[in-house]
Structure formats: C-alpha cells, structure tokens
C-alpha positions as CSV (number, residue, x, y, z in Angstrom):
1,M,61.6,81.4,-109.4
2,H,62.7,81.8,-105.9
3,C,59.4,80.2,-104.6
4,T,59.8,77.1,-107.0
5,Q,63.3,76.5,-105.6
6,I,61.9,76.9,-101.9
7,L,58.9,74.5,-102.4
8,A,61.8,71.9,-103.9
9,V,64.0,72.2,-101.4
10,A,61.3,71.6,-98.8
11,A,59.7,68.8,-100.8
12,L,63.1,67.2,-100.6
13,L,63.8,67.6,-96.8
14,A,60.3,66.4,-96.3
15,T,61.2,63.0,-97.2
16,T,63.9,62.8,-95.1
17,S,63.2,61.1,-91.5
18,Y,64.3,63.2,-88.7
19,S,64.0,62.6,-84.7
20,S,62.4,64.8,-82.2
21,P,63.4,68.1,-81.9
22,V,63.7,67.8,-78.3
23,Q,67.0,66.0,-78.9
24,E,68.7,68.9,-80.7
25,V,66.9,71.7,-78.9
26,N,69.5,73.3,-77.4
27,A,71.9,72.6,-80.5
28,R,72.7,76.3,-81.0
29,N,75.9,77.8,-82.7
30,L,76.4,75.3,-85.5
31,T,79.4,75.0,-87.5
32,P,79.1,76.8,-91.1
33,S,79.3,73.1,-92.7
34,Q,76.3,72.2,-90.7
35,C,74.4,75.2,-91.3
36,S,74.9,74.8,-95.1
37,K,73.0,71.6,-95.1
38,V,69.9,73.7,-93.9
39,Q,70.6,77.2,-95.6
40,S,67.2,77.0,-97.4
41,V,65.2,76.6,-94.2
42,V,67.3,79.1,-92.7
43,D,66.5,81.2,-95.7
44,V,62.7,80.8,-94.8
45,L,63.1,81.8,-91.4
46,K,65.2,84.9,-92.5
47,L,62.2,85.7,-94.8
48,Y,59.7,85.5,-92.1
49,T,61.4,87.1,-89.3
50,A,61.1,84.2,-87.4
51,T,63.4,85.0,-84.4
52,P,60.5,84.7,-81.7
53,F,59.5,81.4,-83.0
54,C,62.8,80.1,-82.8
55,S,63.5,81.5,-79.2
56,S,60.3,79.6,-78.1
57,F,61.1,76.2,-80.3
58,L,64.6,76.1,-78.9
59,S,63.7,77.0,-75.5
60,I,66.0,79.6,-74.8
61,K,66.2,80.8,-71.1
62,T,66.6,84.2,-70.0
63,A,70.1,84.5,-68.5
64,T,69.6,86.2,-64.9
65,S,72.5,88.3,-63.3
66,T,72.6,89.7,-59.7
67,S,73.4,93.2,-58.8
68,T,73.6,93.6,-54.8
69,I,73.1,97.2,-53.2
70,K,74.6,97.5,-49.7
71,V,72.8,99.6,-47.0
72,T,73.9,100.2,-43.6
73,S,71.5,101.5,-40.8
74,T,71.6,101.2,-36.7
75,A,69.0,100.4,-34.9
76,T,68.3,101.1,-31.6
77,T,67.0,98.7,-28.6
78,T,65.8,99.7,-25.3
79,K,66.3,96.7,-22.5
80,T,64.5,97.7,-19.2
81,S,64.9,95.9,-16.0
82,T,62.2,95.7,-13.4
83,I,62.8,96.5,-9.8
84,T,60.3,95.0,-7.5
85,T,60.2,96.5,-3.9
86,G,58.2,95.9,-0.9
87,T,55.8,93.0,0.1
88,T,53.2,91.4,-1.7
89,S,50.1,91.7,-0.1
90,T,47.3,89.3,-0.4
91,S,43.6,90.2,-1.0
92,I,41.0,87.8,0.4
93,V,37.7,88.0,-1.8
94,F,34.6,85.8,0.0
95,K,31.9,84.2,-1.9
96,P,29.0,82.3,-0.7
97,G,28.0,79.0,-1.3
98,N,30.5,76.1,-2.3
99,P,33.5,76.1,-4.7
100,P,32.5,75.3,-8.1
101,A,33.3,71.7,-8.7
102,K,36.4,71.2,-11.2
103,I,35.5,69.9,-14.6
104,R,38.0,67.4,-15.9
105,R,38.5,68.2,-19.4
106,E,38.3,65.3,-21.9
107,A,41.2,65.1,-24.4
108,E,39.9,66.2,-27.6
109,S,40.0,64.1,-30.5
110,D,42.7,64.1,-33.1
111,V,41.8,66.0,-36.0
112,E,43.2,65.5,-39.3
113,Q,46.1,67.9,-40.0
114,R,45.5,69.8,-43.2
115,D,48.4,69.9,-45.5
116,A,49.8,73.5,-44.8
117,T,51.8,73.8,-47.9
118,L,50.2,74.0,-51.7
119,A,51.1,71.3,-54.0
120,A,53.7,71.8,-56.6
121,V,51.6,72.4,-59.7
122,Q,52.9,69.9,-62.5
123,R,53.8,71.7,-65.9
124,R,53.2,69.8,-68.6
125,E,56.1,70.2,-71.7
126,S,54.5,70.7,-75.1
127,S,56.5,71.9,-78.4
128,P,55.5,75.2,-79.8
129,T,53.2,75.5,-82.3
130,I,55.1,74.9,-85.8
131,P,54.2,77.9,-88.4
132,A,52.7,77.0,-91.8
133,Y,55.7,78.4,-93.5
134,V,58.1,75.8,-92.0
135,S,55.4,72.8,-91.9
136,A,56.6,70.9,-94.8
137,Y,60.2,70.4,-92.7
138,A,61.5,67.9,-90.3
139,T,61.6,69.2,-86.6
140,T,64.9,68.6,-86.6
141,A,65.8,70.5,-89.7
142,I,64.0,73.5,-88.1
143,S,66.1,73.0,-85.3
144,S,69.5,73.2,-86.6
145,A,68.5,76.2,-88.9
146,C,67.0,78.0,-85.5
147,S,69.9,77.5,-84.4
148,C,72.0,79.0,-87.2
149,L,70.1,82.3,-86.7
150,N,72.7,83.0,-83.8
151,I,69.8,84.2,-81.7
152,P,71.0,86.2,-78.9
153,T,70.2,85.0,-75.3
154,P,67.9,87.7,-73.1
155,T,69.3,88.7,-70.0
156,T,67.7,90.1,-66.9
157,T,69.4,91.9,-63.9
158,V,67.6,90.9,-60.5
159,T,68.9,93.6,-57.9
160,T,68.9,92.6,-54.6
161,T,69.5,95.4,-51.1
162,K,71.7,93.7,-48.3
163,T,71.3,95.4,-45.0
164,A,73.9,95.5,-42.5
165,T,72.5,96.6,-39.0
166,T,74.4,97.8,-36.2
167,T,72.2,97.3,-32.8
168,K,72.6,100.0,-30.3
169,T,71.2,99.0,-26.6
170,V,70.2,101.4,-24.2
171,S,69.8,100.2,-20.4
172,T,66.9,101.5,-18.3
173,S,65.4,100.4,-15.0
174,K,62.3,100.9,-13.2
175,T,60.9,100.2,-9.9
176,V,57.4,98.9,-9.3
177,Q,55.2,97.5,-6.2
178,P,54.7,93.7,-6.0
179,P,51.4,93.0,-7.4
180,V,48.2,92.4,-5.3
181,V,47.6,88.9,-5.3
182,T,43.8,87.6,-4.6
183,S,42.8,84.7,-2.9
184,T,39.2,83.6,-3.1
185,K,37.6,81.8,-0.4
186,Y,34.3,80.1,0.1
187,P,33.7,80.6,4.1
188,C,30.5,79.1,4.7
189,A,30.5,76.2,2.0
190,T,28.9,72.9,3.4
191,P,29.7,70.9,5.3
192,I,31.2,73.9,7.6
193,P,33.5,71.9,10.1
194,T,32.9,72.9,14.0
195,K,35.5,73.8,16.6
196,V,38.3,74.2,13.9
197,P,40.9,77.0,14.1
198,T,40.6,77.6,10.4
199,I,38.0,79.1,8.2
200,P,35.3,80.1,8.7
201,Y,36.4,80.8,12.2
202,G,39.1,83.5,13.2
203,K,39.4,85.6,16.4
204,S,39.2,89.7,16.0
205,D,42.5,91.7,17.5
206,G,39.5,94.4,17.4
207,T,42.0,96.9,15.9
208,G,40.1,99.8,13.9
209,V,36.4,98.4,15.1
210,G,35.3,101.0,17.7
211,E,32.2,100.4,19.2
212,T,29.9,97.3,18.3
213,S,26.6,96.4,18.6
214,N,24.9,92.7,18.8
215,S,22.2,91.1,17.1
216,R,20.6,88.0,17.9
217,Y,18.6,85.5,15.4
218,Y,16.8,82.5,17.1
219,L,16.5,79.2,16.1
220,D,13.1,79.7,14.2
221,T,14.7,81.9,12.0
222,P,16.7,81.1,8.8
223,E,19.9,82.8,9.9
224,G,19.6,81.0,13.4
225,E,18.2,78.0,12.0
226,T,21.4,76.3,11.4
227,L,25.4,77.2,11.7
228,E,25.3,77.7,7.7
229,G,22.6,80.6,7.9
230,C,24.6,82.3,10.8
231,C,28.0,82.1,8.7
232,N,26.1,83.5,5.6
233,V,24.5,86.3,7.6
234,C,27.9,87.5,9.0
235,Y,29.7,87.2,5.8
236,F,27.5,88.1,3.2
237,G,24.1,89.6,5.0
238,I,25.0,92.3,7.1
239,P,27.3,95.3,7.0
240,N,30.4,95.4,9.2
241,C,30.2,92.0,10.8
242,I,33.2,91.4,13.3
243,Q,32.2,88.1,14.2
244,A,29.4,85.9,14.8
245,F,28.6,82.5,17.2
246,W,26.2,79.8,16.5
247,Y,24.6,77.9,19.2
248,S,22.6,74.6,18.8
249,Y,20.3,75.5,21.6
250,Q,20.3,79.3,21.1
251,G,20.7,80.2,17.5
252,C,23.1,82.9,16.3
253,V,24.7,85.9,17.7
254,V,26.2,88.5,15.4
255,Q,28.8,91.4,16.3
256,Q,28.8,94.2,14.4
257,A,31.0,97.6,14.3
258,V,28.9,100.8,14.5
259,A,31.3,103.1,13.1
260,P,34.6,101.4,12.2
261,S,37.9,103.0,10.6
262,G,37.3,102.2,7.2
263,S,40.4,102.0,4.6
264,G,38.4,102.8,1.6
265,V,39.9,99.5,-0.1
266,G,37.7,96.6,-1.0
267,V,34.3,98.6,-0.3
268,S,31.1,96.2,-0.6
269,S,27.6,96.0,0.5
270,V,29.1,94.1,3.6
271,C,32.0,96.4,3.9
272,P,30.6,99.9,3.0
273,N,33.8,101.9,4.3
274,G,36.1,99.3,2.7
275,K,38.5,97.0,4.9
276,I,38.6,97.9,8.5
277,S,41.9,99.8,8.9
278,G,44.4,97.5,11.1
279,L,41.9,94.5,11.6
280,T,43.6,91.1,12.0
281,Y,41.8,87.8,12.5
282,N,44.0,85.1,14.0
283,R,43.5,81.5,14.7
284,D,40.4,80.8,17.3
285,T,42.2,78.2,19.3
286,G,39.9,78.3,22.2
287,A,36.3,78.1,21.1
288,D,33.7,78.5,23.7
289,F,32.3,74.8,24.4
290,R,28.8,76.0,23.9
291,S,29.6,77.3,20.4
292,T,31.0,76.3,17.2
293,G,33.6,78.7,17.3
294,D,34.1,82.3,16.6
295,I,33.0,83.0,12.9
296,A,35.2,85.8,11.3
297,G,34.0,88.7,9.5
298,P,34.7,89.8,5.8
299,C,36.0,93.1,6.5
300,G,39.3,92.2,8.2
301,Q,42.7,93.7,6.4
302,V,44.9,90.5,7.3
303,Y,43.7,87.1,8.0
304,N,46.2,84.7,9.8
305,N,43.4,82.0,10.6
306,F,43.6,80.5,6.9
C-alpha cells in the first residue's frame, strides 16, 4: 500500500513542469508550508538516507573558520664592518705576444618569453547524477525536498601560525689588508715603439741586483735579429734579466743578475727566486742614440715606467 502511494505521487509530480535545479539549488530551510508540497519526495529521500546525495545536489559548501596561533621568537644577526688598512699593491704579470683582440659581442636575438604562470584550469559545471529512486521527479521538486531535510553545513577549521620576530643585531669589525691588484702587460707586442720612456723600456735602479753578467746575441740569431727578438729573450727567454739593449747594427745585449736578492714572491721560470727585492724601474728618458732604449726586465718589484 505504501509503495502504491509513492508511485502515485511520483506519477503526479512527473507531469508537472519544473525549471532547472540550478535556480533553486541553494533554496534551503524552506517553510513548513513549502515542504508540505513535496512531502512525498522528502519521505522517499529519508527512506533512502539521501543526505550525501542532497549535499552534492544542493552544492552545500564547507564553511571554513580560521584559528590563529601566535608565536614569538628572537633572531640574532651579526653586522660586520670591514676596515681596510695599508696601501694597495699592484702585481705586474708579463705575457708574450700581443694582447687578445677584443671581440664584439653581437646582441643576442630576442627569444620568445615562455609564460611562467600556469593557465587556470576551467572547471566545467555539471549536475550530480540523479539516483533511480527519485528519477521520476522533476529536479525542482528534488531540490525543494532536499532543502527540507535541514542538512547541516559541514565545517572545517584552518589553523595558522603567526610568528612575531624580534631582531637583535650584534656589531663586530674586522681589519683586512687591501687586495693585490693584478695588471697584465704585453711588453713585446708588435710593433714595438722605439725611443719612448714607457713599456717595454725602463731604467733599473739596481736595487737587489748585485753582480751581473752580459750576453750578446748577434744579428744572425733570432734573439739579436730584431727588436722583438731582443725584447722576448729578456722578458721570457732567460732568468733574472735586468735590462737589454738592441742595436740595429750590432744586435742584442742582455744583462742578467748572477745572484739577485729574491723576494720569493712571483716565482717563475724567468724569476726563479721571485721578484728581486726592492728593484725599481723608472722611465728611460735618456736612451742611447745607438739603441732603441733600455728594455726593462720582468723581475722588478716596482714599475714606475708604465
């Protein structure tokens, strides 16, 4: 008898025209008078324990509450100031040949920028599937009946932590020596100028040199044939070259230190004991008329001729 009544009401309601449930999807907490009109549908929903279905059908959103936990902390930072004392020193590095040509970098072609953000995913709205036990009813009747069930709104609590940080600064200082500046020179770069007071020419003050010996390279040798050859043998060919002279009619004369006072700094094949302690080169302003000038050596500590 009970089933017969339900089917009869279902058949009656099925003949009624209803609008889309979307229009009344949030029509909850209806009045008793409104609920009485769909009581038979309400009874069916209760019979099948349709609360989960109705929650989805009515798109009942979860209510979110926020709980904040306050935390305090102390952060210690150290601020260090650097004090530089002393005088900046320059280390001269000699290299053979000519300095490398400066390569002009062409502007790179513009590259299409890729989108760094992800495109928002469009969610397609769709109505929940109507179960068979209410499929005979219009969707508006189902919506109203679900609203009459007084389904509670689900809730959730989101807990956040708020940290209040107090910063404590500790100040310290440190003393450092100024960095050594490295300067690269190409003394024998071609074409080598003649009778000028600057690189590769310079007059030694003789400090730390001690005893010297001379070597001669005639015009029929690679070292004596050209000014470039004479310059290269002094800077890169033999150890402890103090100075060299090139004469167009005689060739190259090289002066070497026999047992110089080495500093141990800047040791190389041409300065086996390092830079010669105290050796200073100044500008050669009075070159012999027979030579191109006094070619400086690679083992000086101070170069005032550049």
